[in-house]
All heavy atoms as TSV, in Angstrom:
chain	resi	resn	atom	element	x	y	z
A	1	MET	N	N	80.597	96.656	123.637
A	1	MET	CA	C	81.200	97.688	122.824
A	1	MET	C	C	81.996	97.025	121.708
A	1	MET	O	O	82.805	96.136	121.957
A	1	MET	CB	C	82.119	98.549	123.691
A	1	MET	CG	C	82.906	99.560	122.916
A	1	MET	SD	S	84.089	100.500	123.903
A	1	MET	CE	C	83.088	101.071	125.231
A	2	GLU	N	N	81.746	97.447	120.507
A	2	GLU	CA	C	82.439	96.882	119.354
A	2	GLU	C	C	83.884	97.374	119.318
A	2	GLU	O	O	84.163	98.535	119.588
A	2	GLU	CB	C	81.718	97.293	118.078
A	2	GLU	CG	C	82.174	96.555	116.861
A	2	GLU	CD	C	81.295	96.867	115.658
A	2	GLU	OE1	O	80.453	97.763	115.734
A	2	GLU	OE2	O	81.494	96.193	114.648
A	3	SER	N	N	84.794	96.474	119.004
A	3	SER	CA	C	86.212	96.822	118.938
A	3	SER	C	C	86.909	95.945	117.896
A	3	SER	O	O	86.619	94.764	117.794
A	3	SER	CB	C	86.869	96.599	120.297
A	3	SER	OG	O	88.265	96.773	120.209
A	4	PRO	N	N	87.853	96.523	117.155
A	4	PRO	CA	C	88.611	95.740	116.185
A	4	PRO	C	C	89.838	95.056	116.790
A	4	PRO	O	O	90.624	94.450	116.086
A	4	PRO	CB	C	89.029	96.791	115.160
A	4	PRO	CG	C	89.234	98.025	115.990
A	4	PRO	CD	C	88.149	97.955	117.040
A	5	CYS	N	N	89.997	95.161	118.093
A	5	CYS	CA	C	91.196	94.649	118.762
A	5	CYS	C	C	91.389	93.162	118.493
A	5	CYS	O	O	90.452	92.367	118.556
A	5	CYS	CB	C	91.094	94.891	120.255
A	5	CYS	SG	S	92.564	94.363	121.154
A	6	THR	N	N	92.631	92.793	118.189
A	6	THR	CA	C	92.993	91.393	117.978
A	6	THR	C	C	93.962	90.905	119.053
A	6	THR	O	O	94.568	89.854	118.913
A	6	THR	CB	C	93.650	91.202	116.595
A	6	THR	OG1	O	94.838	92.003	116.546
A	6	THR	CG2	C	92.702	91.580	115.479
A	7	SER	N	N	94.135	91.715	120.104
A	7	SER	CA	C	95.069	91.421	121.201
A	7	SER	C	C	96.507	91.344	120.722
A	7	SER	O	O	97.322	90.626	121.277
A	7	SER	CB	C	94.672	90.124	121.924
A	7	SER	OG	O	93.394	90.279	122.510
A	8	VAL	N	N	96.810	92.058	119.655
A	8	VAL	CA	C	98.169	92.167	119.135
A	8	VAL	C	C	98.460	93.659	119.037
A	8	VAL	O	O	98.061	94.302	118.079
A	8	VAL	CB	C	98.309	91.519	117.740
A	8	VAL	CG1	C	99.705	91.735	117.185
A	8	VAL	CG2	C	97.984	90.047	117.795
A	9	CYS	N	N	99.088	94.201	120.055
A	9	CYS	CA	C	99.336	95.642	120.070
A	9	CYS	C	C	100.811	95.920	119.784
A	9	CYS	O	O	101.674	95.654	120.614
A	9	CYS	CB	C	98.946	96.247	121.408
A	9	CYS	SG	S	97.188	96.104	121.744
A	10	SER	N	N	101.053	96.416	118.598
A	10	SER	CA	C	102.397	96.794	118.188
A	10	SER	C	C	102.250	97.894	117.143
A	10	SER	O	O	101.695	97.653	116.072
A	10	SER	CB	C	103.136	95.590	117.605
A	10	SER	OG	O	104.411	95.978	117.136
A	11	ILE	N	N	102.719	99.084	117.477
A	11	ILE	CA	C	102.563	100.227	116.587
A	11	ILE	C	C	103.681	100.239	115.548
A	11	ILE	O	O	104.859	100.195	115.887
A	11	ILE	CB	C	102.548	101.548	117.376
A	11	ILE	CG1	C	101.439	101.545	118.440
A	11	ILE	CG2	C	102.408	102.745	116.440
A	11	ILE	CD1	C	100.033	101.432	117.906
A	12	ASP	N	N	103.294	100.282	114.287
A	12	ASP	CA	C	104.241	100.368	113.179
A	12	ASP	C	C	104.832	101.779	113.166
A	12	ASP	O	O	104.082	102.763	113.106
A	12	ASP	CB	C	103.518	100.081	111.865
A	12	ASP	CG	C	104.433	100.164	110.670
A	12	ASP	OD1	O	105.268	99.256	110.505
A	12	ASP	OD2	O	104.317	101.150	109.910
A	13	ALA	N	N	106.143	101.891	113.226
A	13	ALA	CA	C	106.803	103.195	113.290
A	13	ALA	C	C	106.576	104.032	112.036
A	13	ALA	O	O	106.461	105.257	112.111
A	13	ALA	CB	C	108.296	103.010	113.536
A	14	ALA	N	N	106.494	103.395	110.891
A	14	ALA	CA	C	106.350	104.135	109.636
A	14	ALA	C	C	104.960	104.730	109.465
A	14	ALA	O	O	104.810	105.846	108.977
A	14	ALA	CB	C	106.682	103.230	108.454
A	15	THR	N	N	103.925	103.992	109.855
A	15	THR	CA	C	102.552	104.450	109.634
A	15	THR	C	C	101.871	104.992	110.884
A	15	THR	O	O	100.927	105.769	110.789
A	15	THR	CB	C	101.674	103.305	109.086
A	15	THR	OG1	O	101.601	102.281	110.081
A	15	THR	CG2	C	102.217	102.765	107.769
A	16	GLY	N	N	102.322	104.549	112.045
A	16	GLY	CA	C	101.665	104.923	113.290
A	16	GLY	C	C	100.439	104.079	113.587
A	16	GLY	O	O	99.701	104.350	114.529
A	17	TYR	N	N	100.213	103.023	112.790
A	17	TYR	CA	C	99.056	102.153	112.964
A	17	TYR	C	C	99.448	100.889	113.716
A	17	TYR	O	O	100.536	100.357	113.542
A	17	TYR	CB	C	98.462	101.734	111.615
A	17	TYR	CG	C	98.002	102.865	110.746
A	17	TYR	CD1	C	98.158	102.804	109.370
A	17	TYR	CD2	C	97.416	104.005	111.282
A	17	TYR	CE1	C	97.732	103.844	108.548
A	17	TYR	CE2	C	96.994	105.053	110.473
A	17	TYR	CZ	C	97.148	104.968	109.111
A	17	TYR	OH	O	96.737	105.990	108.303
A	18	CYS	N	N	98.508	100.393	114.513
A	18	CYS	CA	C	98.712	99.120	115.189
A	18	CYS	C	C	98.738	98.013	114.139
A	18	CYS	O	O	97.884	97.963	113.254
A	18	CYS	CB	C	97.574	98.871	116.181
A	18	CYS	SG	S	97.633	97.243	116.950
A	19	ARG	N	N	99.706	97.130	114.248
A	19	ARG	CA	C	99.825	96.034	113.281
A	19	ARG	C	C	98.718	95.001	113.454
A	19	ARG	O	O	98.463	94.207	112.557
A	19	ARG	CB	C	101.190	95.363	113.423
A	19	ARG	CG	C	102.323	96.239	112.971
A	19	ARG	CD	C	103.654	95.487	113.106
A	19	ARG	NE	N	104.751	96.309	112.651
A	19	ARG	CZ	C	105.732	96.736	113.430
A	19	ARG	NH1	N	105.734	96.414	114.717
A	19	ARG	NH2	N	106.692	97.471	112.942
A	20	GLY	N	N	98.069	95.001	114.582
A	20	GLY	CA	C	96.995	94.040	114.816
A	20	GLY	C	C	95.631	94.519	114.361
A	20	GLY	O	O	94.845	93.750	113.831
A	21	CYS	N	N	95.332	95.824	114.563
A	21	CYS	CA	C	93.975	96.292	114.268
A	21	CYS	C	C	93.923	97.503	113.339
A	21	CYS	O	O	92.863	97.804	112.795
A	21	CYS	CB	C	93.233	96.626	115.557
A	21	CYS	SG	S	93.859	98.087	116.427
A	22	GLY	N	N	95.016	98.225	113.187
A	22	GLY	CA	C	95.028	99.379	112.293
A	22	GLY	C	C	94.744	100.708	112.955
A	22	GLY	O	O	94.818	101.753	112.322
A	23	ARG	N	N	94.401	100.699	114.248
A	23	ARG	CA	C	94.142	101.969	114.925
A	23	ARG	C	C	95.451	102.647	115.320
A	23	ARG	O	O	96.488	102.002	115.410
A	23	ARG	CB	C	93.311	101.732	116.190
A	23	ARG	CG	C	91.913	101.258	115.909
A	23	ARG	CD	C	91.153	101.000	117.187
A	23	ARG	NE	N	91.718	99.845	117.902
A	23	ARG	CZ	C	91.370	99.480	119.130
A	23	ARG	NH1	N	90.457	100.169	119.795
A	23	ARG	NH2	N	91.913	98.424	119.691
A	24	THR	N	N	95.371	103.954	115.569
A	24	THR	CA	C	96.529	104.673	116.088
A	24	THR	C	C	96.614	104.440	117.593
A	24	THR	O	O	95.635	104.020	118.223
A	24	THR	CB	C	96.421	106.190	115.828
A	24	THR	OG1	O	95.322	106.710	116.594
A	24	THR	CG2	C	96.251	106.498	114.351
A	25	GLY	N	N	97.751	104.746	118.167
A	25	GLY	CA	C	97.906	104.607	119.611
A	25	GLY	C	C	96.902	105.453	120.374
A	25	GLY	O	O	96.340	105.011	121.383
A	26	ASP	N	N	96.662	106.666	119.897
A	26	ASP	CA	C	95.681	107.543	120.552
A	26	ASP	C	C	94.271	106.957	120.462
A	26	ASP	O	O	93.499	107.032	121.417
A	26	ASP	CB	C	95.696	108.941	119.933
A	26	ASP	CG	C	96.939	109.739	120.305
A	26	ASP	OD1	O	97.606	109.382	121.306
A	26	ASP	OD2	O	97.230	110.720	119.600
A	27	GLU	N	N	93.934	106.390	119.310
A	27	GLU	CA	C	92.608	105.778	119.155
A	27	GLU	C	C	92.446	104.586	120.087
A	27	GLU	O	O	91.378	104.389	120.676
A	27	GLU	CB	C	92.379	105.350	117.705
A	27	GLU	CG	C	92.183	106.514	116.764
A	27	GLU	CD	C	92.243	106.141	115.300
A	27	GLU	OE1	O	92.732	105.035	114.962
A	27	GLU	OE2	O	91.806	106.971	114.485
A	28	ILE	N	N	93.501	103.804	120.238
A	28	ILE	CA	C	93.449	102.652	121.137
A	28	ILE	C	C	93.254	103.129	122.576
A	28	ILE	O	O	92.401	102.618	123.302
A	28	ILE	CB	C	94.726	101.797	121.015
A	28	ILE	CG1	C	94.781	101.129	119.638
A	28	ILE	CG2	C	94.804	100.747	122.136
A	28	ILE	CD1	C	96.128	100.510	119.303
A	29	ALA	N	N	94.026	104.138	122.967
A	29	ALA	CA	C	93.995	104.628	124.343
A	29	ALA	C	C	92.649	105.259	124.715
A	29	ALA	O	O	92.226	105.175	125.868
A	29	ALA	CB	C	95.117	105.632	124.563
A	30	THR	N	N	91.983	105.870	123.742
A	30	THR	CA	C	90.735	106.582	124.046
A	30	THR	C	C	89.506	105.898	123.450
A	30	THR	O	O	88.434	106.509	123.375
A	30	THR	CB	C	90.824	108.038	123.545
A	30	THR	OG1	O	91.092	108.048	122.141
A	30	THR	CG2	C	91.907	108.806	124.279
A	31	TRP	N	N	89.640	104.647	123.041
A	31	TRP	CA	C	88.558	103.931	122.365
A	31	TRP	C	C	87.256	103.958	123.164
A	31	TRP	O	O	86.175	104.158	122.616
A	31	TRP	CB	C	88.985	102.490	122.092
A	31	TRP	CG	C	88.064	101.773	121.162
A	31	TRP	CD1	C	87.217	100.747	121.486
A	31	TRP	CD2	C	87.900	101.999	119.763
A	31	TRP	NE1	N	86.545	100.329	120.367
A	31	TRP	CE2	C	86.946	101.093	119.292
A	31	TRP	CE3	C	88.475	102.888	118.860
A	31	TRP	CZ2	C	86.540	101.036	117.965
A	31	TRP	CZ3	C	88.083	102.840	117.538
A	31	TRP	CH2	C	87.121	101.926	117.101
A	32	THR	N	N	87.331	103.759	124.459
A	32	THR	CA	C	86.114	103.712	125.277
A	32	THR	C	C	85.460	105.081	125.427
A	32	THR	O	O	84.297	105.163	125.838
A	32	THR	CB	C	86.406	103.137	126.672
A	32	THR	OG1	O	87.377	103.955	127.319
A	32	THR	CG2	C	86.903	101.694	126.570
A	33	LEU	N	N	86.157	106.147	125.098
A	33	LEU	CA	C	85.604	107.495	125.199
A	33	LEU	C	C	84.849	107.923	123.944
A	33	LEU	O	O	84.075	108.877	123.979
A	33	LEU	CB	C	86.710	108.512	125.498
A	33	LEU	CG	C	87.550	108.231	126.751
A	33	LEU	CD1	C	88.654	109.269	126.881
A	33	LEU	CD2	C	86.666	108.185	127.988
A	34	PHE	N	N	85.066	107.208	122.835
A	34	PHE	CA	C	84.393	107.532	121.579
A	34	PHE	C	C	82.929	107.093	121.637
A	34	PHE	O	O	82.588	106.104	122.298
A	34	PHE	CB	C	85.051	106.825	120.385
A	34	PHE	CG	C	86.410	107.335	120.021
A	34	PHE	CD1	C	87.490	106.473	119.977
A	34	PHE	CD2	C	86.614	108.666	119.688
A	34	PHE	CE1	C	88.747	106.925	119.625
A	34	PHE	CE2	C	87.860	109.131	119.341
A	34	PHE	CZ	C	88.932	108.268	119.308
A	35	SER	N	N	82.088	107.803	120.909
A	35	SER	CA	C	80.696	107.374	120.763
A	35	SER	C	C	80.662	106.171	119.814
A	35	SER	O	O	81.630	105.905	119.098
A	35	SER	CB	C	79.845	108.509	120.192
A	35	SER	OG	O	80.212	108.767	118.841
A	36	ASP	N	N	79.525	105.462	119.805
A	36	ASP	CA	C	79.375	104.335	118.868
A	36	ASP	C	C	79.583	104.814	117.441
A	36	ASP	O	O	80.225	104.137	116.631
A	36	ASP	CB	C	77.997	103.684	118.987
A	36	ASP	CG	C	77.831	102.906	120.274
A	36	ASP	OD1	O	78.846	102.547	120.899
A	36	ASP	OD2	O	76.666	102.654	120.646
A	37	ARG	N	N	79.065	105.973	117.112
A	37	ARG	CA	C	79.199	106.526	115.758
A	37	ARG	C	C	80.665	106.808	115.423
A	37	ARG	O	O	81.137	106.496	114.322
A	37	ARG	CB	C	78.374	107.802	115.641
A	37	ARG	CG	C	78.391	108.395	114.270
A	37	ARG	CD	C	77.524	109.625	114.197
A	37	ARG	NE	N	77.559	110.162	112.852
A	37	ARG	CZ	C	76.898	111.201	112.471
A	37	ARG	NH1	N	76.110	111.850	113.316
A	37	ARG	NH2	N	76.993	111.637	111.234
A	38	GLU	N	N	81.405	107.376	116.362
A	38	GLU	CA	C	82.830	107.652	116.126
A	38	GLU	C	C	83.614	106.360	115.937
A	38	GLU	O	O	84.471	106.276	115.063
A	38	GLU	CB	C	83.407	108.467	117.287
A	38	GLU	CG	C	82.893	109.887	117.349
A	38	GLU	CD	C	83.273	110.595	118.634
A	38	GLU	OE1	O	83.158	109.973	119.720
A	38	GLU	OE2	O	83.680	111.769	118.560
A	39	ARG	N	N	83.321	105.352	116.751
A	39	ARG	CA	C	84.020	104.063	116.620
A	39	ARG	C	C	83.722	103.421	115.264
A	39	ARG	O	O	84.626	102.926	114.601
A	39	ARG	CB	C	83.622	103.118	117.759
A	39	ARG	CG	C	84.279	103.471	119.082
A	39	ARG	CD	C	84.085	102.376	120.106
A	39	ARG	NE	N	82.702	102.242	120.519
A	39	ARG	CZ	C	82.146	102.913	121.518
A	39	ARG	NH1	N	82.867	103.771	122.221
A	39	ARG	NH2	N	80.875	102.724	121.827
A	40	ARG	N	N	82.462	103.454	114.836
A	40	ARG	CA	C	82.113	102.886	113.524
A	40	ARG	C	C	82.822	103.635	112.398
A	40	ARG	O	O	83.303	103.023	111.442
A	40	ARG	CB	C	80.595	102.929	113.312
A	40	ARG	CG	C	79.861	101.817	114.028
A	40	ARG	CD	C	78.411	101.690	113.581
A	40	ARG	NE	N	77.659	102.923	113.789
A	40	ARG	CZ	C	77.010	103.249	114.904
A	40	ARG	NH1	N	77.002	102.421	115.915
A	40	ARG	NH2	N	76.351	104.388	114.995
A	41	HIS	N	N	82.922	104.961	112.525
A	41	HIS	CA	C	83.612	105.757	111.505
A	41	HIS	C	C	85.084	105.345	111.408
A	41	HIS	O	O	85.619	105.154	110.312
A	41	HIS	CB	C	83.492	107.252	111.816
A	41	HIS	CG	C	84.256	108.115	110.880
A	41	HIS	ND1	N	83.834	108.353	109.580
A	41	HIS	CD2	C	85.422	108.778	111.022
A	41	HIS	CE1	C	84.715	109.130	108.983
A	41	HIS	NE2	N	85.682	109.398	109.835
A	42	ILE	N	N	85.735	105.186	112.535
A	42	ILE	CA	C	87.138	104.759	112.547
A	42	ILE	C	C	87.258	103.360	111.943
A	42	ILE	O	O	88.126	103.101	111.109
A	42	ILE	CB	C	87.712	104.791	113.980
A	42	ILE	CG1	C	87.818	106.246	114.462
A	42	ILE	CG2	C	89.075	104.086	114.040
A	42	ILE	CD1	C	88.091	106.382	115.949
A	43	MET	N	N	86.361	102.476	112.336
A	43	MET	CA	C	86.434	101.092	111.874
A	43	MET	C	C	86.235	100.965	110.368
A	43	MET	O	O	86.812	100.067	109.758
A	43	MET	CB	C	85.438	100.218	112.638
A	43	MET	CG	C	85.863	100.019	114.089
A	43	MET	SD	S	84.705	99.095	115.098
A	43	MET	CE	C	84.759	97.504	114.312
A	44	THR	N	N	85.478	101.863	109.762
A	44	THR	CA	C	85.288	101.777	108.312
A	44	THR	C	C	86.582	102.039	107.553
A	44	THR	O	O	86.719	101.586	106.419
A	44	THR	CB	C	84.197	102.753	107.810
A	44	THR	OG1	O	84.584	104.085	108.125
A	44	THR	CG2	C	82.845	102.429	108.406
A	45	GLY	N	N	87.527	102.741	108.159
A	45	GLY	CA	C	88.785	103.034	107.482
A	45	GLY	C	C	89.921	102.089	107.816
A	45	GLY	O	O	91.022	102.212	107.271
A	46	LEU	N	N	89.677	101.130	108.688
A	46	LEU	CA	C	90.766	100.253	109.132
A	46	LEU	C	C	91.291	99.344	108.026
A	46	LEU	O	O	92.489	99.050	107.986
A	46	LEU	CB	C	90.339	99.430	110.348
A	46	LEU	CG	C	90.053	100.245	111.609
A	46	LEU	CD1	C	89.650	99.312	112.747
A	46	LEU	CD2	C	91.242	101.108	112.003
A	47	HIS	N	N	90.428	98.909	107.132
A	47	HIS	CA	C	90.890	98.046	106.034
A	47	HIS	C	C	91.937	98.780	105.196
A	47	HIS	O	O	92.987	98.211	104.850
A	47	HIS	CB	C	89.717	97.604	105.162
A	47	HIS	CG	C	90.143	96.779	103.991
A	47	HIS	ND1	N	90.598	95.490	104.130
A	47	HIS	CD2	C	90.223	97.062	102.673
A	47	HIS	CE1	C	90.929	95.017	102.945
A	47	HIS	NE2	N	90.704	95.947	102.035
A	48	THR	N	N	91.689	100.035	104.912
A	48	THR	CA	C	92.647	100.832	104.132
A	48	THR	C	C	93.949	101.003	104.903
A	48	THR	O	O	95.033	100.900	104.333
A	48	THR	CB	C	92.046	102.213	103.796
A	48	THR	OG1	O	90.825	102.009	103.088
A	48	THR	CG2	C	92.998	103.048	102.966
A	49	ARG	N	N	93.836	101.255	106.186
A	49	ARG	CA	C	95.045	101.404	107.008
A	49	ARG	C	C	95.859	100.118	107.029
A	49	ARG	O	O	97.085	100.144	106.913
A	49	ARG	CB	C	94.671	101.785	108.439
A	49	ARG	CG	C	94.084	103.161	108.571
A	49	ARG	CD	C	93.769	103.402	110.010
A	49	ARG	NE	N	93.090	104.659	110.232
A	49	ARG	CZ	C	92.828	105.135	111.429
A	49	ARG	NH1	N	93.176	104.449	112.514
A	49	ARG	NH2	N	92.206	106.284	111.568
A	50	MET	N	N	95.172	98.989	107.198
A	50	MET	CA	C	95.884	97.709	107.253
A	50	MET	C	C	96.566	97.417	105.925
A	50	MET	O	O	97.632	96.815	105.892
A	50	MET	CB	C	94.925	96.579	107.642
A	50	MET	CG	C	94.391	96.679	109.069
A	50	MET	SD	S	95.657	96.635	110.351
A	50	MET	CE	C	96.091	94.903	110.302
A	51	SER	N	N	95.953	97.864	104.832
A	51	SER	CA	C	96.571	97.684	103.520
A	51	SER	C	C	97.849	98.493	103.409
A	51	SER	O	O	98.760	98.140	102.665
A	51	SER	CB	C	95.598	98.093	102.410
A	51	SER	OG	O	94.490	97.239	102.406
A	52	ALA	N	N	97.904	99.607	104.138
A	52	ALA	CA	C	99.088	100.459	104.106
A	52	ALA	C	C	100.272	99.812	104.818
A	52	ALA	O	O	101.425	100.130	104.547
A	52	ALA	CB	C	98.784	101.819	104.736
A	53	LEU	N	N	99.962	98.908	105.723
A	53	LEU	CA	C	101.034	98.200	106.419
A	53	LEU	C	C	101.624	97.148	105.490
A	53	LEU	O	O	100.898	96.457	104.790
A	53	LEU	CB	C	100.498	97.513	107.679
A	53	LEU	CG	C	100.074	98.426	108.817
A	53	LEU	CD1	C	99.340	97.630	109.867
A	53	LEU	CD2	C	101.274	99.119	109.412
A	54	ASP	N	N	102.888	97.011	105.500
A	54	ASP	CA	C	103.534	95.952	104.729
A	54	ASP	C	C	103.071	94.618	105.280
A	54	ASP	O	O	103.084	94.395	106.482
A	54	ASP	CB	C	105.053	96.087	104.859
A	54	ASP	CG	C	105.779	94.969	104.174
A	54	ASP	OD1	O	105.549	94.758	102.980
A	54	ASP	OD2	O	106.596	94.304	104.831
A	55	ALA	N	N	102.613	93.739	104.420
A	55	ALA	CA	C	102.086	92.449	104.854
A	55	ALA	C	C	103.079	91.703	105.740
A	55	ALA	O	O	102.688	91.003	106.657
A	55	ALA	CB	C	101.708	91.600	103.646
A	56	GLY	N	N	104.349	91.866	105.491
A	56	GLY	CA	C	105.364	91.187	106.297
A	56	GLY	C	C	105.488	91.749	107.693
A	56	GLY	O	O	105.991	91.092	108.590
A	57	SER	N	N	105.013	92.982	107.903
A	57	SER	CA	C	105.145	93.585	109.220
A	57	SER	C	C	103.921	93.340	110.089
A	57	SER	O	O	103.920	93.662	111.262
A	57	SER	CB	C	105.377	95.094	109.096
A	57	SER	OG	O	104.214	95.748	108.636
A	58	ARG	N	N	102.856	92.770	109.524
A	58	ARG	CA	C	101.674	92.478	110.313
A	58	ARG	C	C	101.974	91.326	111.260
A	58	ARG	O	O	102.690	90.398	110.921
A	58	ARG	CB	C	100.495	92.093	109.425
A	58	ARG	CG	C	99.996	93.254	108.629
A	58	ARG	CD	C	98.711	92.873	107.972
A	58	ARG	NE	N	98.476	93.780	106.860
A	58	ARG	CZ	C	97.640	93.546	105.900
A	58	ARG	NH1	N	96.948	92.436	105.886
A	58	ARG	NH2	N	97.480	94.410	104.937
A	59	LEU	N	N	101.389	91.388	112.410
A	59	LEU	CA	C	101.580	90.342	113.399
A	59	LEU	C	C	100.361	89.444	113.432
A	59	LEU	O	O	99.236	89.895	113.280
A	59	LEU	CB	C	101.802	90.953	114.785
A	59	LEU	CG	C	103.017	91.857	114.899
A	59	LEU	CD1	C	103.070	92.461	116.296
A	59	LEU	CD2	C	104.289	91.098	114.613
A	60	GLU	N	N	100.581	88.162	113.630
A	60	GLU	CA	C	99.489	87.211	113.685
A	60	GLU	C	C	98.919	87.170	115.096
A	60	GLU	O	O	99.644	87.245	116.072
A	60	GLU	CB	C	99.985	85.803	113.348
A	60	GLU	CG	C	100.468	85.622	111.945
A	60	GLU	CD	C	100.983	84.213	111.720
A	60	GLU	OE1	O	101.780	83.726	112.539
A	60	GLU	OE2	O	100.579	83.623	110.721
A	61	THR	N	N	97.613	87.011	115.185
A	61	THR	CA	C	97.023	86.748	116.482
A	61	THR	C	C	97.368	85.319	116.864
A	61	THR	O	O	97.739	84.512	116.026
A	61	THR	CB	C	95.490	86.910	116.454
A	61	THR	OG1	O	94.960	85.951	115.562
A	61	THR	CG2	C	95.088	88.313	116.061
A	62	ARG	N	N	97.245	85.001	118.103
A	62	ARG	CA	C	97.592	83.652	118.581
A	62	ARG	C	C	96.749	82.602	117.863
A	62	ARG	O	O	97.261	81.572	117.442
A	62	ARG	CB	C	97.376	83.563	120.088
A	62	ARG	CG	C	97.725	82.200	120.654
A	62	ARG	CD	C	97.611	82.167	122.150
A	62	ARG	NE	N	98.578	83.088	122.714
A	62	ARG	CZ	C	98.409	83.723	123.855
A	62	ARG	NH1	N	97.330	83.539	124.568
A	62	ARG	NH2	N	99.331	84.549	124.304
A	63	SER	N	N	95.440	82.846	117.697
A	63	SER	CA	C	94.589	81.839	117.059
A	63	SER	C	C	94.939	81.662	115.590
A	63	SER	O	O	94.934	80.539	115.083
A	63	SER	CB	C	93.111	82.187	117.217
A	63	SER	OG	O	92.813	83.401	116.589
A	64	VAL	N	N	95.250	82.735	114.890
A	64	VAL	CA	C	95.644	82.632	113.484
A	64	VAL	C	C	96.956	81.849	113.370
A	64	VAL	O	O	97.100	80.981	112.530
A	64	VAL	CB	C	95.775	84.024	112.833
A	64	VAL	CG1	C	96.428	83.936	111.462
A	64	VAL	CG2	C	94.416	84.685	112.731
A	65	ARG	N	N	97.900	82.147	114.241
A	65	ARG	CA	C	99.192	81.458	114.228
A	65	ARG	C	C	99.004	79.975	114.521
A	65	ARG	O	O	99.581	79.118	113.853
A	65	ARG	CB	C	100.148	82.090	115.237
A	65	ARG	CG	C	101.532	81.454	115.228
A	65	ARG	CD	C	102.506	82.111	116.193
A	65	ARG	NE	N	102.029	82.096	117.555
A	65	ARG	CZ	C	101.661	83.173	118.248
A	65	ARG	NH1	N	101.714	84.363	117.714
A	65	ARG	NH2	N	101.240	83.067	119.489
A	66	ASN	N	N	98.167	79.656	115.516
A	66	ASN	CA	C	97.928	78.249	115.854
A	66	ASN	C	C	97.279	77.506	114.698
A	66	ASN	O	O	97.648	76.367	114.405
A	66	ASN	CB	C	97.072	78.139	117.112
A	66	ASN	CG	C	97.825	78.547	118.358
A	66	ASN	OD1	O	99.051	78.635	118.352
A	66	ASN	ND2	N	97.097	78.819	119.416
A	67	ASP	N	N	96.317	78.142	114.031
A	67	ASP	CA	C	95.675	77.520	112.874
A	67	ASP	C	C	96.680	77.273	111.755
A	67	ASP	O	O	96.692	76.211	111.140
A	67	ASP	CB	C	94.534	78.396	112.339
A	67	ASP	CG	C	93.348	78.447	113.267
A	67	ASP	OD1	O	93.265	77.612	114.194
A	67	ASP	OD2	O	92.503	79.340	113.064
A	68	ARG	N	N	97.529	78.253	111.485
A	68	ARG	CA	C	98.532	78.113	110.426
A	68	ARG	C	C	99.504	76.998	110.760
A	68	ARG	O	O	99.828	76.156	109.906
A	68	ARG	CB	C	99.293	79.439	110.229
A	68	ARG	CG	C	100.385	79.351	109.151
A	68	ARG	CD	C	101.168	80.645	109.015
A	68	ARG	NE	N	101.691	81.173	110.258
A	68	ARG	CZ	C	102.775	80.700	110.901
A	68	ARG	NH1	N	103.438	79.667	110.419
A	68	ARG	NH2	N	103.197	81.267	112.017
A	69	MET	N	N	99.950	76.949	112.008
A	69	MET	CA	C	100.909	75.915	112.407
A	69	MET	C	C	100.275	74.523	112.316
A	69	MET	O	O	100.939	73.571	111.918
A	69	MET	CB	C	101.425	76.204	113.813
A	69	MET	CG	C	102.328	77.440	113.845
A	69	MET	SD	S	102.788	77.953	115.510
A	69	MET	CE	C	103.843	76.623	115.995
A	70	ALA	N	N	98.991	74.402	112.669
A	70	ALA	CA	C	98.305	73.107	112.580
A	70	ALA	C	C	98.219	72.659	111.127
A	70	ALA	O	O	98.431	71.480	110.823
A	70	ALA	CB	C	96.914	73.211	113.196
A	71	ARG	N	N	97.913	73.568	110.214
A	71	ARG	CA	C	97.850	73.224	108.785
A	71	ARG	C	C	99.217	72.782	108.279
A	71	ARG	O	O	99.323	71.826	107.519
A	71	ARG	CB	C	97.359	74.419	107.973
A	71	ARG	CG	C	95.872	74.659	108.047
A	71	ARG	CD	C	95.401	75.670	107.018
A	71	ARG	NE	N	96.157	76.906	107.003
A	71	ARG	CZ	C	95.904	77.969	107.762
A	71	ARG	NH1	N	94.901	77.960	108.609
A	71	ARG	NH2	N	96.654	79.051	107.685
A	72	GLU	N	N	100.273	73.468	108.727
A	72	GLU	CA	C	101.616	73.102	108.280
A	72	GLU	C	C	102.020	71.726	108.791
A	72	GLU	O	O	102.665	70.964	108.100
A	72	GLU	CB	C	102.624	74.168	108.744
A	72	GLU	CG	C	102.485	75.482	107.984
A	72	GLU	CD	C	103.352	76.601	108.562
A	72	GLU	OE1	O	104.054	76.371	109.580
A	72	GLU	OE2	O	103.317	77.693	108.003
A	73	ARG	N	N	101.609	71.378	110.010
A	73	ARG	CA	C	101.933	70.063	110.572
A	73	ARG	C	C	101.244	68.945	109.805
A	73	ARG	O	O	101.812	67.880	109.598
A	73	ARG	CB	C	101.536	69.990	112.044
A	73	ARG	CG	C	102.518	70.624	112.984
A	73	ARG	CD	C	102.231	70.238	114.424
A	73	ARG	NE	N	100.907	70.677	114.876
A	73	ARG	CZ	C	100.628	71.846	115.424
A	73	ARG	NH1	N	101.599	72.735	115.606
A	73	ARG	NH2	N	99.408	72.144	115.811
A	74	THR	N	N	100.017	69.186	109.366
A	74	THR	CA	C	99.276	68.144	108.655
A	74	THR	C	C	99.822	67.935	107.243
A	74	THR	O	O	99.622	66.875	106.662
A	74	THR	CB	C	97.774	68.458	108.570
A	74	THR	OG1	O	97.588	69.692	107.884
A	74	THR	CG2	C	97.153	68.517	109.946
A	75	ARG	N	N	100.511	68.897	106.704
A	75	ARG	CA	C	101.096	68.773	105.354
A	75	ARG	C	C	102.352	67.918	105.358
A	75	ARG	O	O	102.749	67.394	104.334
A	75	ARG	CB	C	101.437	70.155	104.789
A	75	ARG	CG	C	100.226	70.970	104.440
A	75	ARG	CD	C	100.618	72.293	103.874
A	75	ARG	NE	N	99.470	73.161	103.774
A	75	ARG	CZ	C	99.525	74.465	103.727
A	75	ARG	NH1	N	100.690	75.076	103.776
A	75	ARG	NH2	N	98.445	75.174	103.649
A	76	LYS	N	N	102.986	67.781	106.486
A	76	LYS	CA	C	104.262	67.064	106.553
A	76	LYS	C	C	104.074	65.588	106.593
A	76	LYS	O	O	103.171	64.968	106.853
A	76	LYS	CB	C	105.056	67.515	107.786
A	76	LYS	CG	C	105.496	68.953	107.665
A	76	LYS	CD	C	106.258	69.365	108.899
A	76	LYS	CE	C	106.675	70.826	108.781
A	76	LYS	NZ	N	107.395	71.284	109.923
């Protein structure tokens, strides 16, 4: 089953969107109940939702954070 989950679940109070994937709490909770077509429809709008989140409020996934930290260490 396709999912935009990044294992970073934190709902932004201002938008109601998850800072990791852009879905609403209700969408996350009922994701497995949606048809493939419904999930694809939701996923097509996630980029716009993520843009609505302030870049500073987005949370990094563990792998993204580890990659960033490794790059910073090599610069020193």
